N, C-alpha and C positions, 0 to 999 in steps of 0.2 A: 504493500500500500504506500503510495507516495505521500510525502510530507505536505502539510498545509503551509501557507506562506509564513504564518507566525512560528510554526515548528521549524521550518527551514531557516528562518532568521535566527531563532534561538540556537539551533545546531551550529550555525556559523559563529555566533557570539561565543558559545562555549568552547568550540574547537580553537578559534583564533586566540582567545584569552589564555589558553593553556600553552601557547607558544610564545616565542619572542618576536614581537612585531618588527618588521624591517626598520633599520635606523632612520631611513628617510621618511617613513610614515610617522614615526614618533616625533621627529623634528618638525614635520608639517603640523602635527597636532599642537605642538608648543607655539609655532607661529600663529596658529589660529587663536590660541589663548591670548597672546600678546595683542593680536589684532582687535579682539573684543575689549580688552582693557583700554586700548587706544580709542575705540569707539565710544566708550562710556565715561572716560575721565573728565571730559569737558561738559558732561550732561547733568551734573549734580544739581544745578540751579534751574533746570528746565521746569516750567510750571507743571507739566504732566508728571514729572518725577516727584515734585513736592507733594502733589495730591496723592499719588500712589504710595509713596513712602509713608506718609502720615497715616493713611488708611490701613496699609498692610501691616505696619509695625505697632499700631496702637495697642497697648497692653501686651505686646509680644515680648518674649524673652527666649533665650535659647543659646545654643553653642555654635550657631552659624552667624554670619554678619552681612550687612548691606555694604557694597562697595562705596568707597569715598565718603560715606557717612560714619562708618564704624559702629552702626547701630546693632547691638546684639539682637538676634532674631531666631525664630524657628527656621529650620531648613525650608519649610513651605513659604514663609514670608520673605526670606532672603532670595529664594529662587524667583519669586514674583517680581520683586523690585529690581533685582539685578538683570532679569530678562528685559524689563522695560528700559533700564539704563542702556543696555546694548542696542536697543532698537531705536530710541527716540531721535537721535541725530541722523539716522540712516547712514552711519559711517562704518558699518560692519561688513561681514563677508557677503558675497553673492555667488550662488551656483547658477550661472546664467542658463544652462540647458533646461533648468526647471523653474526659472524665474523666482528664486527663493534665497532666503538667508538661513542656511542650514545650521549654523552653530549657535545662533542667538537664543534658542529655546533649550538646547541640549546642555551647553556649558553651565548655565545658572543652576540647573537641577543637580547635575553630577558634582559640581564644585561645592554647593551648599551641603550636600550629603557627605562628601569627603571631608569637609571642614568639621561638620558636626560629629563625625565618627573618628576624627583624628587619623585619617589614613595617609598613605604615602603618595607623594607626587607621581611616582612611577605608575601606580595603579590608576590615578586620575588620567594620565596621558593615554594609557591603554584603553580605558573606558571611553574617553572622549572620541578617540579615533574610531573605535568599533561602533559606538553609538551613532556617529555621523554617517558612517558607511551604511548602517542599517536604514537610517532615515533616508539617505539619498537613493538607495535601492527602491524603497517604497515610493518616493517622489518620482523617480524615473518611470515607474509603472503608471502613476496617476496623471502625470503631466504630458502635454500641456492642457488637456481638456478640463482637468480639475481647476486650473487657473481660469480658463475661459468661462467656466460655469459660475465663477464669482468667488472662489475660495482664495484665502491667503495661503499660498503653498506651504509655508513653514508653520502656519497654524494647523493645517491638516496633518502634517507629518512630524512636526517638532516633538509632539508628545511621544510618538513612537521612538524617536531617537533618544529622547530623555529617559524613557523607561528602559530602553536597551542599554544605555550607558550606565545607569544606576544599577541594573542587574549585573553587569560585568564588574562594576566597582566592588560590590560586596560578595560576588561569587555565588549568585543564585543558581540553583540547579536548572536543568533544561526545562523541566515541567513548569516550574514557577516563572521562569523567564518567558516561556510561551504565554502564560497567563498575563504577565505584565504587559507584553506587547499587545495581546488581545484586548485588554482593558483600555489601553491607549488608543487602539484602532476604533473601538466603540465610542470613544468620547472625543474624537477630533472635532475641531471647530474653527471658525474665523472667516468673516466675510470681507472681500476685497473693497467693499464700499467704505471701509474704515480708513483707507489710504488718504493722507492729508489731514487726518484728525488725531487727537490724542488717543483714540481708541486703538489704533494700530499698536502702539507701544504696550497698551494693556493686554492685547491679544497675545503678544509675544511672552509677556510675563506670566499670564494665566496659562499659556501652553506649557511653559517650563514647569509651573506648579502642577499642572494636570499630569504630566509625564512622571514627575516625582511621586505623585499620589498613586498612579498606576503601579509603580514599583512597590511602594510601601504596602499597598493592599495585597498585591500578589505575594509579597514576603510573608504576610500574615495568613495567607491561605485563601484569599478571594480568587474565584475562578472566572474565566471568560470563555466564550465559544472558541474552539480551536480554529474554526473557519471564519474568524471575525473579519478577515480581509476579503477572501474570495467567495464566501458563502452567500446564499440568497439574502439579498438586502444587506449585505456586508459593506465594508468600507469601499471596495472597488465599485460596486454597483451604485452606491449612494453618492460617490464623490467624483466620478469621471465618466467619460464616454470612450475610453481607450479600448483597444483590441486585447482580449484576454491572452492572446498569443504572446504578448510582451512579457508575461509574468515569468515563465520558466527560463528564458534566456537571460533576463535581468538577474534573477537569483543565481544563475550559474556563474556569473562574473564575480560574485562576492569573494574577496580575498585574492583574486587573480588580477583584477584591474581596479585600482584604488581611485574612486571618484574624489577622494579627499584632495587630490592634486588638481582637480578641476575648479577649485575655488578662486574667485576674484577678490583681491584685497583693494579696498578703496583708499586712495591717497588724498581725496578731498571729501568733506562731509556733506554728501548729497546723494540722491538716488542714482542707481546704476546707469539708467539710460541717459543721464545728463553728463556722464564722465567724458565720453568721446567728444561731444560738443564743447564742453568747457576746455578740454585739452587742445582742441583745434583753435578755439578763440585765443587762448593764451599763447599758442605757437605763432599766430599771425601778428599779435599785438605789437611786438618790438619793431616790426617793419612798417607799421601804420604811420609812424612819424607825424602824429597829430591830425591825420586826415579824418574828416567826419564821415561816419557810416551812413550810407543811404539805406542799404538793406543787407542783412545777413541771410544766406540761404544754405541750410543744412540738408545734405542728402543722407538719409538714415534708413535703417531697417524699417520695413513697412509697419511692423507692430509698434515701433517707437513712435512713428507719426500718429498712429491711431490712439495710443495711450496719451500722448502729449496733448492732442487736440481734444480728447474727451475731458481731460482734466481742466484745460483752459475753459471749455464750455461749462463745466461743473463749478469750478472755483471762481471764475471771473478773474479779477486781479487778486493776488495773494493777500490773505487777511490774517495769517498766522505764520509762525516759523515753519510749521509742518507743511502748509500749503506752498510756501516758497520753496522748500526742499524738494517737493514733488512737481515743480513747475519748470520744465526744461528751458523755456524761453527766458524766464526770470533768471535762472542760474547762468545761462550764457551771457545775458546782458550785464548782470552783476559782476561776473568775472572780468568781462571786457573793461568795464569802467573802473574797477578797482585794481586790475592788474594781478589778481590772485583770487582764490576761492577758499574762504575759511568760514567758520560759524558766523562771522560778522556779515557775511553775504546772505544769510537767511534771517537776520535780525530785523526788527521793525524799522529801524532807521534806513535799512537798505530796501526792503520790499515796499516801502511807501515813498521812496525817493523818486522825484518826478523824472529825472534823467534816466533812471533805470526803467521806469515804466514806459517812457517814450521809446527807448531802444527795444524793449521787449515787444512792442507793437510793430517793430520793423524787422522781425525775425520770421522767416518762412521755413517750413519743413517739407521736404519732398521725399516721397517714398522711393527708395532705391531697391528694386527687386533683386539686385545682385548681392545685397548684403544680407546674409543669412542670420546674423546674430546682432546683438547690441555692441559687440566688441569694437566696432569701427564705425567711422562716418567720414564725410567730407564736408568742407565748408568753403563757400565762395562769398567774399565780401565785396560789395560794390560801394565805392565811396562817392561822395557828392561831386568830386572833381572828374568823375568818369573812369577813374582807375579801378583795377580789380586785383585782389589778392586771394589766393586759395591755399588750402592745406588739406591733406587727407591722411587718415591713419587706419590701419587694419586691426590693431590691438592696442587699446589705451593702456597706460601704465597701471599694472595691478592684475591684468588678466593673465591666464595661464601662458599665453603667447608672449607676454611682456612682464615677467614676474618682478615683484618688488623684492629687492635684496633684503637680507636680514637687517643690515645696518640702517637701511632706509626705513624699514618698519619700526625699528627701535627709535630712530630719530623722530618719526611721526608721533609715537607715544610721548616722547619728551616734549615735543612741541605743544601738544594739546594738554599735557600735564602742567605746563608753565602757568604759574599763578594759582594752581590747585595743590601741587606737591612741591616740596623743595627739590632742587636738582639732585641732592643726595638720595632722597627717597625715590625719585623717579628712576635713577640709575639702579637702585637696589631692587625695584620691581622688575626691571628688565633682566637683571642678573638672576633673580629668583625664578623667573619663567624658564630661562635656558637651563637652570640647574634642577628642574623639577624631578628628573629621574633619580636624583640622589638625595632629595630633601623631603620632609613631610609637607603636606599641603599647607599647613599653617605657616610654614616659612614664607609662603606667598601671601596668603589671605591676611596675615597680621600686618602686612604692609599696605593693604588696600584701604587706606583711610587718609584723611588730610592730616597735615602736621599741626593744625590748630588744636 
C-alpha cells in the first residue's frame, strides 16, 4: 500500500533527520535565519507590530521571547509576534516559483520551541531546513492555482512547514509526525485580499502559531486523517485546481533536489515584484544627469503587470506603509527621486510626497510575454528633452541566479540594525547565527533584544 502525502513527508523528515545534512544545506538554513533577522530588526516600531505584540503578550509569561522587545512569552505568543515581525516590512525571503515567503511562518515556531526547551542550535538548523523542504514540496503541488484562487501561499503551507520543523526538532516518531502534518493541513488559512493591510502580517504570525499548535497537539496524542492532503475534500481539493499527477513526482524529489536553494533574498525592503524595477531605476539614475523624466516604461512578466494594476485600482494612491510597499509604481518613483530604497521610501513623508506621486503617475507597465518569472525586467526612460535611457536585467540581486554573498547579507542586517542595536550587539548576532551548529539556541535568542 502506498504512503499518503502526510506519511511520505513524515518518512522523509524522519529519515533525513537521522543523517547528517549536507554542509551547504545547513549553511543555507543559517543564511535564511540571518535573512529573517534582517527583515525584522527594523520593524519593532511598526504600528501593526505594536498592536500584535501588546495583544499576544498581554498577561503572557514563559521561556520563549519576542525578538527586539525581549518580552518573555509562551512559545505560542513568541511565534505569533515574531512571525508578524518577519512579514511586516516584506523584507524577507521569497520562493518565486510558488509566489511565497517560505521561512516566515516556519522559523518563528521552531525557534520559539527550541528556545523554550533549551535545545541546540544544530538541531534548530536541521529542523528548519527539513521543515522548509516539506513546506515547499506541498506548495509546489498546490501552486500556482492555490494562489490564483485567492490564498496566501505561505498561509496555506506555512503551518505544514512549522509542524514539520517542530516535529524534527524534538524527534517525534513517524506516526505522531504524520498527525502533526495532518492537523496543519486541516487548519490552513489566509486570504490574499489581506495584501497591503496589517492583516497580512497577522496571517503570517497566526500561521506560525497554528503550525506550532499542530505539533504540540500531535505530541500529546491528537490525531488527524492520514489522507488530510489528498483525500476527499482534503487540502488538495479544497485549496487548488492542480493536476493530481504532480503529487508523486514532487514527493520523489525530496532530499534529492533541495528547493531551499531556490530562495530569493531581498536587498531592499519591499515586495518581490518591485525589486527588478527598483534595481533598473537605480542603475539608470547616475547617467540621468538631472534630466527630467517624461515617462518610465517597464517591460515585466505579465503577472507582474496584472498584480500591479489590480493593486493600483484597489488602493488608489498609497495610504499606509503597507500599501506603499505593495505599490510597484510608488516604489520605482520613490527610489528614483531618493537615489536609494530603504524603509524611508514607504514612510508617510514619502508616499504623500507630491513629486513622488506625480512621477508615479508617469510610470507604465507593459506585459512582456518573454519573461517567465519576476526575476527580471527592462526599463526605458524617456526624458523631456527627447533623450532615452534603458536598462534590463534577467536576475535582480538576491535571486538564485544572482545570489547575495554572505558578507552582503550580514552587512544588510547591520544596516537595518543601526539605531536599534549597538554595533557590538549586531556583530554578535551575526556571529551567533554562523556558529549555531556549535552553540545552544539561547546563545542567539539572548541577543535578540535592544540594548536599552
